[in-house]
C-alpha positions as a Markdown table, in Angstrom:
| # | Residue | x | y | z |
|---|---|---|---|---|
| 1 | Met | 127.8 | -80.8 | -11.6 |
| 2 | Ser | 131.5 | -81.3 | -11.2 |
| 3 | Arg | 133.1 | -83.9 | -10.3 |
| 4 | Arg | 134.9 | -84.4 | -6.5 |
| 5 | Ala | 138.3 | -84.8 | -5.9 |
| 6 | Pro | 139.5 | -88.3 | -5.2 |
| 7 | Phe | 140.5 | -88.6 | -1.7 |
| 8 | Val | 144.4 | -89.6 | -1.5 |
| 9 | Pro | 145.8 | -90.3 | 2.1 |
| 10 | Asp | 148.2 | -88.1 | 3.2 |
| 11 | Gly | 152.2 | -89.3 | 2.1 |
| 12 | Val | 150.7 | -90.8 | -1.3 |
| 13 | Pro | 151.6 | -88.7 | -4.3 |
| 14 | Val | 149.4 | -87.0 | -6.5 |
| 15 | Leu | 150.2 | -87.5 | -10.1 |
| 16 | Ser | 150.1 | -85.0 | -12.9 |
| 17 | Arg | 150.1 | -84.5 | -16.3 |
| 18 | Gly | 153.6 | -84.1 | -18.3 |
| 19 | Arg | 156.8 | -84.3 | -17.5 |
| 20 | His | 158.3 | -82.2 | -14.3 |
| 21 | Arg | 161.5 | -80.6 | -13.9 |
| 22 | Ser | 162.0 | -81.5 | -10.5 |
| 23 | Pro | 160.0 | -83.4 | -7.8 |
| 24 | Arg | 159.1 | -80.1 | -6.9 |
| 25 | Lys | 157.1 | -79.4 | -9.9 |
| 26 | Gly | 154.9 | -82.5 | -9.1 |
| 27 | Ala | 155.1 | -86.0 | -10.3 |
| 28 | Cys | 154.0 | -88.1 | -13.3 |
| 29 | Phe | 153.6 | -91.8 | -13.8 |
| 30 | Met | 156.9 | -93.1 | -14.3 |
| 31 | Glu | 159.0 | -90.2 | -12.7 |
| 32 | Met | 157.6 | -91.5 | -9.3 |
| 33 | Ala | 158.7 | -94.8 | -11.0 |
| 34 | Ser | 162.3 | -93.6 | -11.4 |
| 35 | Phe | 162.4 | -92.5 | -7.7 |
| 36 | Leu | 161.5 | -95.8 | -6.5 |
| 37 | Ala | 164.0 | -97.6 | -8.7 |
| 38 | Gly | 166.5 | -95.0 | -7.2 |
| 39 | Glu | 167.4 | -93.6 | -10.3 |
| 40 | Arg | 168.0 | -90.4 | -11.9 |
| 41 | Trp | 164.5 | -88.4 | -11.9 |
| 42 | Ser | 163.1 | -89.3 | -15.1 |
| 43 | Asp | 159.7 | -90.2 | -16.9 |
| 44 | His | 162.3 | -91.9 | -19.1 |
| 45 | Pro | 163.8 | -94.6 | -16.5 |
| 46 | Glu | 165.8 | -98.1 | -17.2 |
| 47 | Cys | 163.8 | -99.8 | -14.8 |
| 48 | Thr | 160.8 | -100.2 | -17.5 |
| 49 | His | 160.3 | -101.5 | -20.4 |
| 50 | Pro | 160.2 | -98.8 | -22.9 |
| 51 | Val | 157.1 | -99.7 | -24.5 |
| 52 | Leu | 155.1 | -100.4 | -21.0 |
| 53 | Ala | 157.0 | -97.2 | -19.9 |
| 54 | Thr | 155.1 | -95.5 | -23.2 |
| 55 | Leu | 151.9 | -96.9 | -22.2 |
| 56 | Ala | 152.1 | -95.7 | -18.9 |
| 57 | Arg | 152.6 | -92.2 | -19.8 |
| 58 | Cys | 150.4 | -91.5 | -22.4 |
| 59 | Val | 147.9 | -92.7 | -20.2 |
| 60 | Asn | 148.8 | -91.0 | -16.8 |
| 61 | Asp | 148.4 | -87.8 | -19.4 |
| 62 | Leu | 145.3 | -88.7 | -21.0 |
| 63 | Leu | 143.3 | -89.3 | -17.8 |
| 64 | Asp | 141.3 | -86.9 | -16.1 |
| 65 | Glu | 142.6 | -85.6 | -12.6 |
| 66 | Thr | 140.0 | -88.1 | -11.0 |
| 67 | His | 141.2 | -91.9 | -12.7 |
| 68 | Arg | 144.5 | -90.3 | -12.8 |
| 69 | Gln | 144.8 | -91.1 | -9.2 |
| 70 | Arg | 144.1 | -94.7 | -9.4 |
| 71 | Leu | 147.1 | -95.8 | -11.1 |
| 72 | Val | 149.0 | -94.8 | -8.1 |
| 73 | Thr | 149.0 | -98.6 | -6.8 |
| 74 | Met | 150.3 | -100.0 | -10.3 |
| 75 | Ile | 153.6 | -97.6 | -9.6 |
| 76 | Pro | 156.1 | -100.4 | -8.0 |
| 77 | Glu | 154.6 | -102.8 | -10.5 |
| 78 | Val | 156.9 | -101.8 | -13.2 |
| 79 | Val | 159.8 | -101.2 | -11.2 |
| 80 | Gly | 162.2 | -103.7 | -12.4 |
| 81 | Leu | 159.7 | -105.0 | -15.5 |
| 82 | Asn | 162.0 | -104.8 | -18.3 |
| 83 | Pro | 162.5 | -108.4 | -19.2 |
| 84 | Asp | 164.5 | -108.3 | -23.2 |
| 85 | Asp | 162.4 | -111.1 | -24.6 |
| 86 | Pro | 161.7 | -109.3 | -27.7 |
| 87 | Arg | 158.0 | -110.7 | -27.5 |
| 88 | Val | 157.3 | -107.8 | -25.1 |
| 89 | Ala | 156.9 | -105.3 | -27.7 |
| 90 | Thr | 155.0 | -107.5 | -30.1 |
| 91 | Ala | 152.6 | -108.3 | -27.3 |
| 92 | Leu | 151.9 | -104.9 | -26.3 |
| 93 | Val | 150.9 | -103.3 | -29.8 |
| 94 | Leu | 148.6 | -106.4 | -29.7 |
| 95 | Thr | 147.1 | -105.6 | -26.4 |
| 96 | Thr | 146.7 | -101.9 | -27.2 |
| 97 | Ala | 145.7 | -102.4 | -30.6 |
| 98 | Arg | 143.0 | -104.7 | -29.5 |
| 99 | Ala | 141.6 | -102.6 | -27.3 |
| 100 | Ala | 141.2 | -99.4 | -29.8 |
| 101 | Leu | 140.1 | -100.7 | -32.8 |
| 102 | Pro | 136.4 | -101.4 | -31.7 |
| 103 | Val | 136.0 | -97.5 | -30.3 |
| 104 | Ser | 138.8 | -95.7 | -32.5 |
| 105 | Ala | 137.1 | -93.3 | -34.8 |
| 106 | Glu | 137.3 | -94.7 | -38.2 |
| 107 | Glu | 140.0 | -93.0 | -40.2 |
| 108 | Arg | 142.5 | -95.1 | -37.2 |
| 109 | Gln | 140.7 | -98.2 | -37.4 |
| 110 | Asn | 142.4 | -99.6 | -40.4 |
| 111 | Val | 145.8 | -99.0 | -38.4 |
| 112 | Met | 144.6 | -100.3 | -35.5 |
| 113 | Ala | 143.5 | -103.7 | -37.6 |
| 114 | Leu | 146.8 | -103.9 | -39.4 |
| 115 | Ala | 148.6 | -103.8 | -36.2 |
| 116 | Ile | 146.6 | -106.7 | -34.9 |
| 117 | Leu | 147.3 | -109.0 | -37.7 |
| 118 | Asn | 151.1 | -107.8 | -37.8 |
| 119 | Ala | 151.5 | -108.3 | -34.6 |
| 120 | Glu | 149.6 | -111.7 | -34.6 |
| 121 | Gly | 152.1 | -112.7 | -37.5 |
| 122 | Ile | 155.3 | -111.7 | -36.1 |
| 123 | Leu | 154.4 | -113.3 | -32.3 |
| 124 | Ala | 153.7 | -116.3 | -34.1 |
| 125 | Glu | 156.8 | -116.4 | -35.9 |
| 126 | Gln | 158.6 | -115.5 | -32.7 |
| 127 | Asp | 156.9 | -118.5 | -31.1 |
| 128 | Gly | 157.7 | -120.9 | -33.8 |
| 129 | Arg | 153.8 | -121.2 | -34.7 |
| 130 | Ser | 152.4 | -121.1 | -37.9 |
| 131 | Pro | 151.5 | -117.4 | -38.4 |
| 132 | Gly | 147.9 | -118.6 | -40.1 |
| 133 | Gln | 146.0 | -118.5 | -37.0 |
| 134 | Leu | 144.2 | -115.5 | -34.8 |
| 135 | Ser | 143.7 | -115.5 | -31.1 |
| 136 | Lys | 140.2 | -115.5 | -29.7 |
| 137 | Ala | 140.5 | -111.7 | -28.4 |
| 138 | Ser | 142.1 | -110.6 | -31.8 |
| 139 | Arg | 139.4 | -112.6 | -33.5 |
| 140 | Ala | 136.3 | -110.6 | -31.4 |
| 141 | Ala | 138.3 | -107.0 | -32.2 |
| 142 | Leu | 138.6 | -107.5 | -35.7 |
| 143 | Ala | 134.7 | -108.5 | -36.2 |
| 144 | Thr | 133.9 | -105.0 | -34.8 |
| 145 | Ser | 135.5 | -103.5 | -37.9 |
| 146 | Pro | 135.3 | -105.8 | -41.0 |
| 147 | Ala | 135.9 | -103.0 | -43.4 |
| 148 | Ala | 139.1 | -102.4 | -41.5 |
| 149 | Glu | 140.0 | -105.8 | -41.0 |
| 150 | Arg | 139.9 | -106.3 | -44.9 |
| 151 | Trp | 141.9 | -103.2 | -45.7 |
| 152 | Ala | 144.2 | -104.5 | -43.3 |
| 153 | Arg | 144.4 | -108.2 | -45.1 |
| 154 | Ile | 144.8 | -106.7 | -48.7 |
| 155 | His | 148.0 | -104.4 | -47.3 |
| 156 | Leu | 149.3 | -107.5 | -45.6 |
| 157 | Ala | 149.2 | -109.7 | -48.6 |
| 158 | Arg | 150.9 | -107.1 | -50.9 |
| 159 | Met | 153.6 | -106.0 | -48.3 |
| 160 | Gly | 153.9 | -109.3 | -46.0 |
| 161 | Phe | 154.7 | -108.9 | -41.9 |
| 162 | Asn | 156.7 | -106.3 | -41.1 |
| 163 | Ala | 158.9 | -107.4 | -38.3 |
| 164 | Ala | 160.5 | -104.0 | -37.8 |
| 165 | Ala | 156.8 | -102.4 | -36.9 |
| 166 | Val | 157.4 | -104.3 | -33.5 |
| 167 | Arg | 160.6 | -103.4 | -32.5 |
| 168 | Pro | 160.3 | -100.7 | -29.9 |
| 169 | Ala | 160.8 | -97.3 | -31.1 |
| 170 | Asn | 158.0 | -98.7 | -33.6 |
| 171 | Ala | 155.8 | -100.4 | -31.3 |
| 172 | Ala | 155.8 | -97.3 | -28.9 |
| 173 | Lys | 154.3 | -95.0 | -31.4 |
| 174 | Val | 151.3 | -97.6 | -32.1 |
| 175 | Val | 150.8 | -97.8 | -28.6 |
| 176 | Ala | 150.9 | -93.8 | -28.2 |
| 177 | Leu | 147.7 | -93.9 | -31.0 |
| 178 | Ala | 146.0 | -96.6 | -29.4 |
| 179 | Val | 145.6 | -94.9 | -26.3 |
| 180 | Asp | 145.1 | -91.7 | -27.9 |
| 181 | Gly | 142.3 | -93.8 | -29.9 |
| 182 | Ile | 140.5 | -94.5 | -26.4 |
| 183 | Ala | 140.8 | -91.3 | -24.7 |
| 184 | Arg | 139.2 | -89.6 | -27.8 |
| 185 | Ala | 136.6 | -92.1 | -28.4 |
| 186 | Cys | 132.7 | -91.7 | -28.3 |
| 187 | Val | 132.1 | -93.9 | -25.5 |
| 188 | Asp | 131.0 | -93.3 | -21.7 |
| 189 | Asp | 133.9 | -94.4 | -20.5 |
| 190 | Pro | 137.1 | -93.9 | -21.9 |
| 191 | Glu | 139.1 | -93.3 | -18.6 |
| 192 | Glu | 138.0 | -96.6 | -17.2 |
| 193 | Arg | 139.0 | -98.3 | -20.6 |
| 194 | Leu | 142.5 | -96.5 | -20.2 |
| 195 | Val | 143.0 | -97.7 | -16.1 |
| 196 | Lys | 142.1 | -101.0 | -17.1 |
| 197 | Leu | 144.2 | -100.8 | -20.4 |
| 198 | Leu | 147.5 | -100.2 | -18.3 |
| 199 | Arg | 146.3 | -102.7 | -15.6 |
| 200 | Asp | 146.3 | -105.2 | -19.0 |
| 201 | Gly | 149.6 | -104.2 | -20.2 |
| 202 | Ile | 151.5 | -104.5 | -17.2 |
| 203 | Asp | 150.1 | -108.2 | -16.8 |
| 204 | Val | 150.9 | -108.9 | -20.4 |
| 205 | Val | 154.4 | -107.9 | -19.5 |
| 206 | Val | 154.7 | -109.8 | -16.3 |
| 207 | Ala | 154.1 | -113.1 | -18.2 |
| 208 | Phe | 157.2 | -112.6 | -20.1 |
| 209 | Ala | 159.6 | -111.6 | -17.2 |
| 210 | Pro | 161.5 | -114.6 | -15.9 |
| 211 | Leu | 160.7 | -113.7 | -12.3 |
| 212 | Ala | 158.6 | -111.3 | -10.9 |
| 213 | Pro | 160.7 | -108.1 | -10.0 |
| 214 | Ala | 161.0 | -108.1 | -6.3 |
| 215 | Ala | 158.5 | -106.4 | -4.2 |
| 216 | Val | 159.7 | -102.8 | -3.8 |
| 217 | Pro | 158.7 | -101.7 | -0.2 |
| 218 | Val | 156.7 | -98.1 | -0.9 |
| 219 | Thr | 156.6 | -95.3 | 1.6 |
| 220 | Trp | 155.2 | -92.5 | -0.3 |
| 221 | Val | 157.7 | -89.7 | 1.0 |
| 222 | Ala | 158.0 | -86.6 | -1.6 |
| 223 | Pro | 161.2 | -87.0 | -3.1 |
| 224 | Thr | 164.1 | -84.2 | -2.3 |
| 225 | Thr | 166.4 | -84.8 | -5.6 |
| 226 | Thr | 166.4 | -81.6 | -7.4 |
| 227 | Ser | 167.6 | -83.3 | -10.6 |
| 228 | Ala | 166.2 | -81.4 | -13.8 |
| 229 | Ala | 164.8 | -83.2 | -16.5 |
| 230 | Thr | 165.9 | -82.6 | -19.8 |
| 231 | Ser | 162.4 | -81.1 | -21.1 |
| 232 | Ala | 159.6 | -79.0 | -19.7 |
| 233 | His | 156.3 | -80.1 | -19.3 |
| 234 | Ser | 154.6 | -82.1 | -22.7 |
| 235 | Pro | 151.4 | -80.7 | -24.0 |
| 236 | Ala | 147.7 | -81.9 | -22.4 |
| 237 | Arg | 147.0 | -83.8 | -25.3 |
| 238 | Thr | 150.7 | -85.0 | -26.8 |
| 239 | Pro | 149.9 | -88.4 | -27.8 |
| 240 | Ile | 154.0 | -89.7 | -26.6 |
| 241 | Arg | 156.5 | -88.4 | -25.0 |
């Protein structure tokens, strides 16, 4: 049985996958954020933390048409959400890896377990805490994959914590792998998990913002700018863009 297309009121943007050279070609989550922020049409706007923007782009691209439209109400929330706290990237790595580890394919679980343990240690250092303790959420995620946890602990014992792994560019790669792992997981509800992951990611970044971004008044009128993005559409399963 085919899925019914979601009801979308007149004037509300219909999100689609990939980059779009102009609004006339369609829009993804972050391109609509660039429009609301008054920036040049782009899926990499300055108004949003770059790792959160990666999360939004990946979720947008890996959802089906029905679930993608549920992201529309979240778009205004990322406009102006770009705190400069260095813990933001670390927290997003931790959030996405914890979500992906229990459902990812076995060959990806080691990476997710290592990302969790490393991010916990780095975040503890950034907070001025002892790096030995794990949060309840991390312990629960690691408990689903004991072999991956053992591998990650052995690796960390040899190599130590890696602060470079949670810098924005590298953190974005881990986030993209986590999203792709959930999208490909053999579970009944990967789309629901991805929608929730973006919701959780936004909430994580809000917690580090010194002040909540001012509410963006939204009237969903199709943007008329014809500025071209620098690249054509990305492939359907490209994990990061």
